[in-house]
C-alpha positions in Angstrom: 0.0 0.0 0.0 2.9 2.4 0.7 4.3 1.7 -2.7 0.9 2.5 -4.2 0.8 5.8 -2.3 4.2 6.8 -3.6 3.0 5.9 -7.1 0.0 8.1 -6.7 2.2 11.0 -5.7 4.2 10.7 -8.9 1.0 10.1 -10.9 -0.4 13.4 -9.6 3.0 15.0 -10.5 2.7 13.6 -14.1 -0.7 15.2 -14.6 0.4 18.5 -13.1 3.5 18.5 -15.3 1.3 17.7 -18.3 -1.1 20.5 -17.6 1.6 23.2 -17.4 3.6 21.8 -20.3 0.8 21.9 -22.8 -0.3 25.4 -21.7 3.3 26.8 -21.7 4.7 25.3 -24.9 4.5 27.5 -28.0 2.4 26.2 -30.9 4.8 27.7 -33.4 7.7 25.8 -31.9 5.8 22.5 -32.0 5.1 23.1 -35.7 8.9 23.5 -36.3 9.5 20.2 -34.4 6.9 18.4 -36.5 8.7 19.6 -39.6 12.0 18.2 -38.1 10.3 14.9 -37.5 10.7 14.9 -33.7 9.1 12.0 -31.9 5.9 13.0 -30.1 5.8 16.5 -31.7 2.8 15.7 -33.9 0.8 14.5 -31.0 1.9 17.4 -28.8 0.7 19.8 -31.6 -2.7 18.0 -31.7 -3.0 18.6 -27.9 -2.1 22.2 -28.3 -4.8 22.6 -31.0 -7.4 20.9 -28.7 -6.2 22.4 -25.5 -9.6 22.4 -23.7 -10.3 18.7 -23.8 -6.7 17.7 -22.8 -6.7 20.2 -19.9 -9.9 18.5 -18.7 -8.1 15.2 -18.9 -5.2 16.5 -16.7 -7.8 17.9 -14.2 -9.5 14.5 -14.1 -6.1 12.8 -13.6 -5.1 15.2 -10.8 -8.4 14.8 -9.0 -8.4 11.0 -9.3 -4.8 10.7 -8.0 -5.3 13.2 -5.2 -8.4 11.5 -3.9 -6.8 8.1 -4.2 -3.7 9.3 -2.3 -5.9 10.6 0.5 -7.8 7.3 0.6 -4.9 4.9 0.4 -1.8 6.9 1.4 -2.7 8.2 4.8 -4.0 4.9 6.3 -1.0 3.0 4.8 1.5 5.5 6.3 -0.3 5.7 9.6 -0.2 1.9 10.0 3.5 2.0 9.3 4.1 4.7 12.0 1.9 3.2 14.8 4.3 0.4 16.0 7.2 2.6 17.1 4.7 4.9 19.0 3.2 2.0 21.1 6.2 2.4 23.4 5.1 5.9 24.3 1.3 5.5 24.4 0.9 1.9 25.5 -2.7 0.7 25.3 -4.2 4.1 24.6 -5.3 3.2 21.1 -7.3 6.4 20.5 -4.3 8.7 21.2 -2.0 6.3 19.2 -4.3 6.5 16.1 -4.7 10.2 16.4 -0.9 11.0 16.6 -0.2 8.5 13.8 -2.9 10.0 11.6 -1.6 13.5 12.1 2.0 12.6 11.3 0.9 10.5 8.3 -1.3 13.4 7.0 1.6 15.8 7.4 4.0 13.6 5.5 1.6 12.8 2.7 0.7 16.5 2.3 4.4 17.4 2.2 5.1 14.7 -0.5 1.9 15.7 -2.4 2.7 19.4 -2.5 6.4 19.2 -3.2 6.7 16.1 -5.4 3.2 16.1 -6.8 2.7 19.8 -7.4 5.6 22.3 -7.1 8.4 20.2 -8.6 6.5 19.1 -11.7 5.1 22.6 -12.2 8.6 24.1 -12.1 10.0 21.5 -14.4 7.1 22.0 -16.9 7.5 25.8 -17.0 11.3 25.6 -17.4 11.3 22.8 -20.0 7.9 23.0 -21.6 9.0 22.0 -25.0 10.8 18.8 -24.0 8.2 17.8 -21.4 5.3 18.2 -23.9 7.0 15.7 -26.2 7.5 13.2 -23.3 4.0 13.4 -21.9 2.2 13.5 -25.3 1.7 9.7 -25.7 0.7 8.7 -22.2 -1.6 11.6 -21.8 -3.2 10.9 -25.1 -3.8 7.3 -24.0 -5.4 8.4 -20.8 -7.6 10.8 -22.7 -8.8 8.0 -25.0 -9.6 5.7 -22.1 -11.5 8.3 -20.1 -12.9 10.3 -23.0 -16.6 9.5 -22.1 -16.1 10.9 -18.6 -14.1 13.9 -19.8 -16.8 14.7 -22.4 -19.5 14.4 -19.8 -17.8 16.6 -17.3 -17.2 19.3 -20.0 -20.9 19.3 -21.0 -22.1 19.6 -17.4 -19.6 22.3 -16.6 -20.5 24.3 -19.7 -24.2 24.0 -18.8 -23.7 25.3 -15.3 -21.6 28.2 -16.5 -24.2 29.2 -19.1 -26.9 29.0 -16.5 -24.9 31.6 -14.5 -25.2 33.9 -17.6 -21.5 33.5 -18.6 -20.3 32.3 -22.0 -17.7 29.6 -21.5 -14.3 30.7 -22.6 -12.1 28.3 -24.5 -8.6 27.8 -23.2 -7.0 27.8 -26.6 -8.1 31.4 -27.3 -4.7 32.9 -26.7 -5.0 36.1 -28.7 -3.5 39.2 -27.1 -4.8 42.7 -27.2 -2.5 45.5 -28.4 -1.7 46.6 -24.8 -0.9 43.0 -23.9 1.5 42.7 -26.8 3.2 45.9 -25.7 3.6 44.5 -22.2 5.1 41.2 -23.7 7.5 43.2 -25.8 8.6 45.3 -22.8 9.2 42.2 -20.7 11.1 40.5 -23.6 13.3 43.6 -23.9 14.0 43.7 -20.1 14.8 40.0 -20.2 17.3 40.4 -23.1 15.4 38.4 -25.6 15.0 41.3 -28.0 17.1 44.5 -28.4 15.9 48.1 -28.4 15.6 48.3 -32.2 13.4 45.1 -32.4 11.3 46.4 -29.5 10.7 49.8 -31.2 9.8 48.1 -34.6 7.2 45.8 -33.0 5.6 48.7 -31.1 5.6 50.8 -34.3 4.0 48.0 -36.2 1.2 47.7 -33.6 0.4 51.4 -34.1 0.8 51.2 -37.9 -2.8 50.7 -38.9 -4.1 53.5 -36.6 -1.8 56.1 -38.2 -3.4 58.2 -41.0 -1.8 60.2 -43.8 -2.3 63.6 -42.2 -0.1 62.6 -39.2 3.1 61.8 -41.2 2.8 63.7 -44.5 5.0 66.5 -45.6 2.7 69.5 -45.2 1.7 71.6 -48.2 3.9 74.5 -47.0 7.1 72.3 -47.2 6.2 70.6 -50.5 8.7 71.2 -53.3 7.2 71.0 -56.8 8.2 71.0 -60.4 6.2 73.8 -62.0 5.1 73.6 -65.7 5.2 77.4 -65.8 8.9 77.5 -65.1 11.8 76.8 -67.5 13.6 73.5 -67.5 16.7 75.3 -66.1 14.8 76.7 -63.2 13.2 73.3 -62.4 16.6 71.6 -62.8 18.1 74.1 -60.4 15.4 73.2 -57.8 16.1 69.5 -58.3 19.9 70.0 -57.8 19.4 72.1 -54.7 16.9 69.7 -53.0 18.2 66.3 -54.3 14.9 64.4 -54.0 14.1 61.4 -56.3 10.4 62.2 -57.0 8.6 65.6 -57.3 4.9 66.6 -57.6 4.3 68.2 -61.0 1.9 71.2 -60.9 0.5 73.9 -63.2 1.0 77.2 -61.4 -0.1 76.4 -57.8 0.0 73.4 -55.4 -3.7 72.9 -55.7 -3.3 72.0 -59.4 -1.0 68.9 -59.2 -1.4 66.6 -62.2 1.2 64.0 -61.6 4.8 63.4 -60.5 8.3 63.6 -62.1 11.0 60.9 -61.4 14.4 62.5 -61.8 15.8 59.3 -63.3 13.7 59.9 -66.4 15.1 63.4 -66.8 18.7 62.2 -66.2 18.5 59.6 -69.0 17.6 62.2 -71.6 20.0 64.7 -70.2 22.9 62.3 -70.6 21.9 61.6 -74.2 22.0 65.4 -74.9 18.4 65.6 -75.9 16.2 68.7 -75.6 14.0 68.0 -72.6 10.3 68.7 -72.3 9.5 67.9 -68.7 5.8 67.5 -69.4 6.5 64.3 -71.4 7.9 62.6 -68.2 4.8 63.2 -66.0 3.8 60.0 -64.3 0.5 59.3 -62.4 0.3 60.2 -58.7 -1.9 58.6 -56.1 -4.4 60.9 -54.4 -5.7 60.0 -50.9 -7.9 61.8 -48.3 -6.1 63.1 -45.1 -7.7 60.4 -42.8 -6.8 57.4 -45.0 -4.9 54.7 -43.0 -1.2 54.5 -44.1 -1.5 50.7 -44.2 -4.1 51.0 -46.9 -2.0 53.6 -48.7 1.1 51.3 -48.6 -1.0 48.5 -50.1 -2.2 50.8 -52.9 1.4 52.0 -53.5 2.6 48.4 -53.9 -0.2 47.4 -56.3 0.2 50.5 -58.5 4.0 50.7 -58.1 3.7 54.4 -57.5 5.6 55.4 -54.4 4.3 58.9 -53.8 0.8 60.1 -52.9 -0.9 63.5 -52.8 -2.9 64.1 -49.7 -6.2 65.9 -50.3 -8.1 67.9 -47.6 -11.9 68.0 -47.1 -12.2 70.8 -49.6 -10.4 69.1 -52.4 -7.2 71.2 -52.0 -3.7 69.9 -51.5 -3.0 69.2 -47.9 0.5 67.5 -48.2 2.6 64.9 -49.7 3.3 61.3 -48.6 6.0 58.9 -49.8 6.7 55.2 -49.2 9.7 56.2 -47.2 7.5 58.2 -44.9 5.3 55.2 -44.3 8.2 52.7 -43.8 9.8 55.1 -41.3 6.7 54.7 -39.2 7.8 51.0 -38.6 11.6 51.0 -38.7 12.2 54.5 -37.5 13.7 57.5 -39.2 16.2 56.7 -42.1 18.7 58.9 -43.8 21.0 58.5 -46.8 24.3 60.2 -47.8 22.4 63.2 -49.3 20.2 63.9 -46.2 21.5 66.7 -44.0 22.2 65.5 -40.4 19.3 66.7 -38.2 18.4 65.9 -34.6 14.6 66.0 -34.3 14.7 65.1 -30.5 17.4 66.1 -28.1 17.4 65.3 -24.4 18.6 68.1 -22.2 17.7 66.5 -18.8 15.2 64.1 -17.4 12.3 66.6 -17.8 13.5 68.8 -20.6 13.7 68.0 -24.4 14.4 70.0 -27.5 11.9 69.0 -30.2 11.7 69.7 -33.9 8.4 71.3 -34.6 7.4 68.4 -36.9 7.7 65.8 -34.2 4.4 63.9 -33.8 2.2 64.7 -30.7 2.0 61.0 -29.8 5.8 60.8 -29.8 6.1 63.7 -27.4 3.5 62.1 -25.1 5.4 58.8 -25.1 8.8 60.5 -24.4 7.5 62.7 -21.6 5.0 60.2 -20.3 2.2 62.7 -20.4 -1.3 62.8 -22.1 -2.5 65.9 -23.9 -6.2 66.9 -23.9 -8.3 64.4 -25.9 -9.8 67.2 -27.9 -6.3 68.1 -29.3 -6.5 68.4 -33.1 -2.9 69.2 -33.8 -0.8 66.5 -35.3 2.7 67.9 -34.5 4.1 69.6 -31.4 4.7 72.7 -33.4 1.1 72.8 -34.4 0.0 72.5 -30.8 2.2 75.4 -29.7 1.0 77.5 -32.6 -2.6 77.1 -31.5 -1.7 77.8 -27.8 0.0 81.1 -28.8 -3.0 82.1 -31.0 -0.9 84.5 -33.2 2.2 84.5 -35.4 5.0 83.2 -33.2 8.3 84.9 -32.6 11.6 83.4 -31.3 11.7 83.5 -27.5 7.9 83.1 -27.1 7.1 81.1 -24.0 3.7 79.4 -23.5 2.5 76.6 -21.2 -0.3 74.2 -20.6 -1.1 72.0 -17.6 1.6 69.5 -18.7 4.6 71.5 -19.9 6.2 74.8 -20.6 7.3 75.5 -24.1 9.9 78.0 -25.5 10.3 78.7 -29.2 13.9 78.5 -30.2 13.8 78.7 -34.0 11.3 79.7 -36.7 11.2 79.0 -40.5 8.9 81.2 -42.5 6.5 81.6 -39.6 6.6 77.8 -38.9 7.8 76.7 -35.5 11.1 74.9 -36.2 12.6 74.2 -32.8 11.0 74.1 -29.3 12.4 73.7 -25.8 9.9 71.6 -23.9 10.0 71.3 -20.1 7.7 68.9 -18.3 6.1 70.3 -15.2 7.0 68.3 -12.1 4.2 67.2 -9.7 5.0 70.0 -7.2 4.8 72.7 -9.8 1.5 71.3 -11.1 0.0 71.2 -7.6 1.2 74.8 -6.9 -0.4 76.0 -10.2 -3.6 74.3 -9.2 -3.6 76.1 -5.7 -2.9 79.5 -7.3 
């Protein structure tokens, strides 16, 4: 009987190990092991795909072995302990049985908790992949033998839960929300499994579909166009001075853009010494509303093989320009080539003070300073927000504040706010401002 009790402890441990192993193991990793032909991988993957019913099997096994251990183990161990204690308690059988039972119960509980619960759980969590392969076949056999009982218990449990007004959840529904993914990424970064670049790319990818054209476009004011009303030499001078690959092509003003020019087309004819008529090289340009998701624009760019889009406002006028590079930078971060001037868009001065380029996105400022602007905020960039706070044409040295920060204008470019010094208000300052 004592041997049977020890067997039941380890049987309980097997089911506990099985439960944690099949929950912890990654399905993607099992799929790789199946391709490699690892023994037990195919069955382990089947369990992972039918997690609910196999978890019910482990619960049945744990319950069965625990009840059997209490029924068999304690009396068996108590009977083994009684003889040595007769020396102390003599013929007092009641006291002898009581002490023997308490000691047997304590030892069985200790073995059950340590060897039957904690150790197998720790092993399963640490070695989920290997353990899931080892337990696959015996657990599957147990599931086949007791399937009628497992199915019956599942049906009854589901019925009770539904009577309580709760829709039963399936254990295999392991989808994560965006916030949960961010937490997982942060924990993976802290644990050293991914580096800072990978962490940033994943976070950017999560936000990708929520970003719209207006938030990342080059605004109309900063657009550089090839103008049909100017001579080839004037347009060429503009191309040489700005060094972009693609330019919007307009007739007179920026509200009359009919296409785009690729400088490679002009270069081919220029090298051949031909007289160049720029209008012959006009290519189609994509036109999108301001609030179009950049994920949809990227798909459209790939299908049409046109890597530049004109952003249109609600009145049908030109709002800005968007390129494929702008979109990709939302995922991989800002990129530069050998022709781009070196610019620092964000510069940390101290823990609460940063120097921002006026074109830095509002959400980026919120993330860096760990603040949240008013939900009614309509500005896309930090420069736009400060412009609205001032309420007039800004001048260098202007200082303005809101409940979160104090802002000082450091540089202007044609009335546009180019550089800002932003100082986050510490909690004491905010409280003092509230008291005043």
